[in-house]
N, C-alpha and C positions, 0 to 999 in steps of 0.2 A: 756678631756673638763669638767669642773664641772656642776653641776646640774643646778646651777643658769644661767649660758649663754644657756644650752640647753631650758630651760623653757623661758627666754626673747625672743629667736628665734622663739618660738611657740606663742606668744602673738598677737592676731589681733583683729579686732571688730568682733562684732556678724554677721554683713553682709558678710563679708570675710568669717568668719568661715563657716556659712550654704552654700555659694557658692559652696562648695564641694559635696553637696547632688545631686544625679543625679535622672533624670527620672527613675522609676521603681524599685527605691531603698527600702529596708526593712529598717525603721528608728525607734530605739527605744528610747522612752522618759523616762527619769527617773522619778521613781514614788513618791507619797506620798507628802510630804513637801520638798523633795528633786528635784522636777520637775524644770528643766531649764528655767525659764520664759522668759529670754531675748533671747535665742535661739529659742523658740517656738514662739515667735512675729516675730523675724527675717525670720525664715523661712516662715512664712504665708506671709510675704512681697514679697517673692519670686515665690508665688503661678503661676503667669503668665507664669513663666518660667518651670514650672515642671507637670508632667502628671505621673498619678498612682504610687504615693509615698505611700507605708502603712505606718501608723504611729502605731506602737504597744507599748501598756502602761498597766501598772496597774492601779489601783485606784491613781488619782492625786488630789492635792489639790490647783491647780490653775485653770484658765479657759481654755477652750478649744476652740479656735478660729477655729481650723482646720476643725471643724464640720459644720461650716456656709456654706449653700448651695452654696455662692459664689465661695466656694473651690472645688466644685464638679467637679471631674476629674483630680485635682491636688492631693488632699490628700483624703485616706481612714483611717478612725480610726479601729484600730483592738483592743478591749479591752479583758484582760486577766482576768480582775475584772471590773465590771460595776460600776461607780461612778455617783455621780449626775450630774455631769458636760456633761456626755455623754449618759446619760440613756433615754433620749427623743429621741435622735438620733437613737441608737439601737433599739428601740421598733419601731422606724419608718422605719425601714430597711435602713437607710441612713449611718449607722456605723456597724461594724461587732463586734462578739463576740465568744471568743474562751473558752469553757469550759475547765478548768484545775485545779488540785490541785496545790495549792500554792508550796507547796514542789517540784514538777515537772516543774515549770516553768523555772528554770535555765537549765534544760535538753532541754528543746525546742531550746535553743540558742545553746549550747554546742554539741548537736546531728546534728544541722543543719536543723531541721525541720522547725523552723524560722532562716534562715540563714541571720542573722544581715548585713546589709552592714555600717551602721553609729547608733553610739550612742550618744545620746545628755545627757549629765549629769551635776550634779552639785556636785563641790568638796568643800572641805576647803582648805585654802592656806597651801602652802607646809610647812612642818617642816624643821629643821636644815639639814636633810638629803635628802631631796627633794622629802618627800611622802606626797601625799594628803590623806585625810580622806573622804571616801563617805559621812560622816556625819549622817545624820536621815534616811537615806534610803540607807541600804546597800542590803537588802534583794534579790531583782530581779535585782539590777542596777549594782552591782560588777560582777555578771557573764554575764549580757549583755555586758557589757564594754569590758571584758575579751575577748569575743567571736567576736565582731564586727570588722569589717576590719578597719574602723576610729573610733577615740573616739574623739568627740568634747565636750570640757569640760567647762561650766562655773567656775570660781574660786570665790566663794563669800566669801567676808571679814566677812560676818556674818553666814556662815556656822560652826556649832561646829565640833570640831575635836573628833569625838568618837571612842573608841578603840575596839580591838577585830582583826576580819577578815576582815578589813575594810579601806585598805590602796591600793593607787596605785601609783607608781612612775611617775613624771614629764616625764621621758624618754618614757613612754608608750603613751602619749597623742600624737594626731595627731595637734590640735589645740586648744588655750586657750583663753577664753575671761573673763577677768577680771571684776568682777562686784560687788557691795555692796548695798544691798538689803535685808530688813527683810524677814524672812521666812513666810510662811503662817502660822497662829496660831490659835488656838481655846482651851479657857479659860473652865475650867472644869464647866458643866452646872448643874442646879439643878435637881433632879430626882422627878418624880411624885410620889404621896403615893402608887400607885400600886407597881411601881418599886423598892420604898424603902422596900415593904414588901416582894419582890423578894429576893432584896439584903440582908435582915434578915435571911430569910430561907436558902440562900446558906450559909452566914456566920456561921450558927450553924452546917452546914455539915463540914466546913474546921477545920482540927485539927492544933494545935500548930506544927510548924516545916514544913507545907506544902508548896509546889512550885506551884505557881499560873500561869495559862494564862488566859488572859483575853484582850479584845480589848479595842475601846472607845466606848462612848456612855453611856445612861443613866443608863441601867443595870450594866455594870462593875463598873461605877462610885458609883452605890447605894451598890453593894457589898464592893468596897473599903471603904467606908464612915461606915460600919457595923464591921470593922475587928480592932477597937481600942484597943479591950481587948485581942488580939492574941498575939502570941509570935514567933519570929525567923522563919518569913515567907521568902520564897524566889519566885524569878520571872525567868521563862522560856517562853517566848511568842512571838508571830510574831510581837506584836504592843504594847505599852505601852504609857500612858500620865502622866498628873500632879498629878493624884491620887496616883500614886506609890512614887512621890516625897514625899507627905505629909507623908505616912506611914514610909517612910525611915527616915525622920527627927524626927518621934516619936520615932523611935527605933525599930518598929514592922517588917519592912522588913530590914533583914540582911545577908539573905542567908546563915547564917551559919551551917545550918543544911541539905544544899543541897548535895545531893548524885552525883551531875553531874554540873560540875564547880561550885564549892563550893566556896562561897565568891563574886559570880558574878550574877547580872543580865543579862541575856542573852536575847536578841531579835533580830529582823530583820530589824525593822524600828520603828519610833518615831513620834507621832503628839500631840502638845499640845500647851502651851503657851510659852512666851519667859522665863518664869520660868523653864522649864523643859529643853529647849534648853543651858540655863546657867549650869543647873545641870549636864547634860552630857558632857559639853564639857571638854576633857582631864581628865574625872572621873573613875578611873581605876576600880570601881566597876561594871562599864557598860560596857558591850561587845556586840557589833552587828555583826553578821555574815549572810552569805547567806540563804536563806530559803531551800535550800537543805540540811542545817545542822540543823538550828533552829527546821525547819518543820517535819525533818525526824521521824516518828514515833517511830523507834527504839531508837533515842536520847532523845526524849521525855520520853519515858517509863525508862531511866536510872535516872530519877528524881523519887525517892520514893514520896509516899503522893502527886502525881501529881493531881492537881485538874485542871481541863479544865472547863471552861466556856463559851458558845456560844450560840448565840441568833437563834431564828427560827420565821419564819412566819406563819408557821401552822404545826400542828401535828395531825395525824388522830388516831383513836381509838387502831389502831394495834401498834403505836408508830413510824410510818413514818414521817420523819421530812422534811420540806420544807424550805430551807433558801435563796433559789436563784430566785425564781420565784414567780409570781400572777397568777395562772393557767398557759397560755402558754407564758404569757408575761415577758421576762428577766427582773431583777430588780437588781441584783448584781453579784453573783457568789459563788462557795463552799469556794473559799479561803482557809483556814487552818484548817476549822472545823472538817472535818474527820481525816486530820492529828493528829490533837490533840485529838480527842475524842478516836481513836485507840491508840494513845500513852497513855493517860491516863489510859484507859482499861487494859494496860499490864504494868502499874506502879505498883508496890508493894505499896499497900494501895490507889491507884490512883480512882479519881471520876470523870468520864466522866459526865458533866450537860449540858443540853440544858435548856435555861430559855427564857421565853415569857410571855408578858402579857396575860392574859386571853380572851382579846376581842380585837376588834379593830374597828373603825370608831364610836367613841363615844358609846362603848358598844352594838352596833348594829350587830356585828357579831363575833361569837365564834370562836377563834383562834384554839380550840380543836375543830376538826369536824369529822363526822363518817367515811368521805373519804377524800381525798386530793382533791381538785378542779381539774375537768379535765384539764390536760395538764401540771399540776404541776411537777416539777423535784424533784426527791427523793435525798436531800443532804445526810442524815444519814439513813442508811437502818433501819428497824425496828431491825434488828440482831444486831446492833451495839449500839443501845440507852440503856442507863443505868438509868440515872435519867431526870426526867421532872419537871420542878419548874415553878410554877405561882404564882401570889400573894396569893392564896386560898392554896398553899403547895407543897408538893412534891410527885411525884408518883415515885416508884420504879418499873422498869419494866424488867430489867435484869434475865432471867430465869422463867418470869411468862408465865403463858398461854393467848392466847388471851382473855379469859373471865376475867381473873383476872386484864391483862392490862387494859381492857376496864374499869372495876369499878375503877381501880387507877385513871386513866384520867378523867373519870367522876365527882371523888371527886374533882379535882382540877380545873375543870372548873367553869366560873363565874356561880353562883346559878340559874340565870332567864335561863340559856341553859340546865340545867342538865336533865329536864325531857324530853325534845327534844331529847338530846343525848341517853338516855337510850332507849326511843321508837326506835329510829333508829339502835340502837345497836341489838336490839331484832329482828328486822326487818333483819338484816344483818346475824342473827344467832350467833352473839358474847355473848349474854346472854341466 
C-alpha cells in the first residue's frame, strides 16, 4: 500500500480526531508557533464528555482556552515553561507548573515519567516520500509524538518544511486533520535605549567566527542589530527569530567557522514573522533538532567561541540569577538558560552572558539587589555565572571573590541605587 492511500485513510475532521481523547488521559499540546489551534478548539468543545484530562505543554503562542474556569474538572494545564497565556492561572493555583531543564523535557516522555496517551501536533504537508516535517517546533514536540500512544496531527498547508531531525512518516500518525491557516507571528520589535546599550556591550564582547545562542525579545534583537560589522557568525540556539535572517542576508551569519554542524544554523524551534517562516522553508542551511540534542551542554560546548546570551529578572550581589519567578510567584521557567550557560562555559573561547536592564518599574526598583527577593528561585547559580551585562557595562564575576563580585555588580547597577547597594553590601559583610 503506498503512503498516499495510508494518509487518505487517516484524514478526519477535528471533532472526530479528538473523540479519541479519553478521561484521565495525559495529552501533549504542540508548542510555540507549532501549536495545533484547530485541535485545541475541538478538544475544548468536548469538555462536557471528559474528566481529569491533563494537558502538558511548553510555551505556546496561541490562546489557552482550556484554562477557563468553565473547563475545571475536565482539563488541567501542566506547563513545562510558563507563557503569558497561562501565567495568571498558574499563579492562582488553577493550573500546574513542572520545573525542568529544556534539555531534559524529552526524557520525561521517553522515560514515562509523563506517560503520554495522546500528542496533538501540527505538521507540514507530506513530501513525495510521505514524510511530514514538524516545521517550526521540533524541540519537544517530536520526542512527545514519538512517545505518545496516539498521534493526532494537523497537517497545515502553511507550515514550513524545516530540515534536520524534523520528520515523521504518515504511517506513524493515528489521525490527520487537514488545515490551512497562518502560523502565529511576531515581527521584530524596537529596542529601548537601555536595551540597545546592552546590545552594544555584548556585541563588543563577541569575536568574529563566534556561534550564538539567543532567544526572542528586545535584548536579543538589540544584540543582533549591533553585529553588522562582524564576520562569519554561526547559530546554535534553542530559538531564533527574524533578526537572524537579516544578518544572514547581509552575509554576517554564514556558519562557515562553526566547529559543530559547520555550515548549518541549528535550533529547536522558531518564532517570528512570515518572513522567517518563508526563509526556513526547505532551506538547507537551517536544521531543527529535539532539545535533548540542541540543548545538551556537551553538544553546545562542541562549538568553539560559543556565546550564550540569556536574560534575568534579578541578580544578587554574589551573582545568583533568578529568571523564572518574582519572589515565590512563578513567572516563566528555567528553559534552556543553564543548558547554554554551562555549555558555553565549557566551549573553547566561550562566553556565558546574563543580560538584564538595571531597573524595573520605571527605574523604581534595582534588578541588582543585595539579596534575591524571598522565595525567588535560583535559575543560574553563582558558581556558573561568568558575565552580567546591563546598560551600564559588563561585570566579570567568574573566579572572583564575593568582595570583587559585589564591586563589579554595583558598578553596573543604576547610579541612583549604587550607594544603597554599597551600604547593604557592607552590612552583609561583602565589602
